[in-house]
C-alpha positions, 0 to 999 in steps of 0.5 A, a space after each residue: 448465467 453461470 459465467 456471470 455468477 462466476 465472474 462476479 464471485 471472482 471479481 469479489 474475491 480478487 477485490 478482497 485480496 486487493 483490499 487487503 493489500 491496500 489496507 496493509 499499505 495504509 497501516 504501514 504508511 501510518 506507522 512510519 515516521 515522516 523523517 524516515 521518508 525524507 531520509 530515504 529520499 522518497 516523497 513526503 509522508 503526506 503524499 503517501 498517506 493520501 495515496 494509500 487512503 485514496 487507494 483504500 477508499 477505492 477498494 472499499 467502493 469496489 467491494 460495495 459495488 463491483 463492476 466491469 469498466 471504469 470501477 475496475 480500472 480505478 481498482 487496478 490503479 489503486 492496487 498498483 499504487 498500494 503495491 508500489 508503496 509496499 514494494 519500493 517505498 516501505 523497504 526504503 524507509 525501513 532500512 534505517 529507521 533510527 537514523 544511526 548505528 546505535 549499538 555499534 562501536 568503532 569496531 563493529 557490534 558489541 
C-alpha cells in the first residue's frame, strides 16, 4: 500500500516537472519568428509548434490520469520531444535572431 502511494506521488511530481519543461518549450517556440527557423536550417515553425503543443497536451493528460504503461511511454516521448527543442533547436534559432550584425561597423563594435 505504501509503495503504491509513493509510486503515484513520485509519478505525479515527475509529471509536473515534465509539464513545466513542455510548457517552457511551447512558449519559447511560439515566441520565435518563423524566419529564424529557416535561417538556422531547422524544420519549420509549424512543425515545432505542433510537436510542442502535442507534447504539452500529453503532459496535461498524464497529470490528469497518471498511470504506468502506455501513458507513461507517451509522456516520456513527449518530454523527450520538448527537451530536443530546448537543447537543440532553441539555441540554434536564438544565435542570430535579427539576421545581421547591426551595431558593428567594418572594424568591430562601436
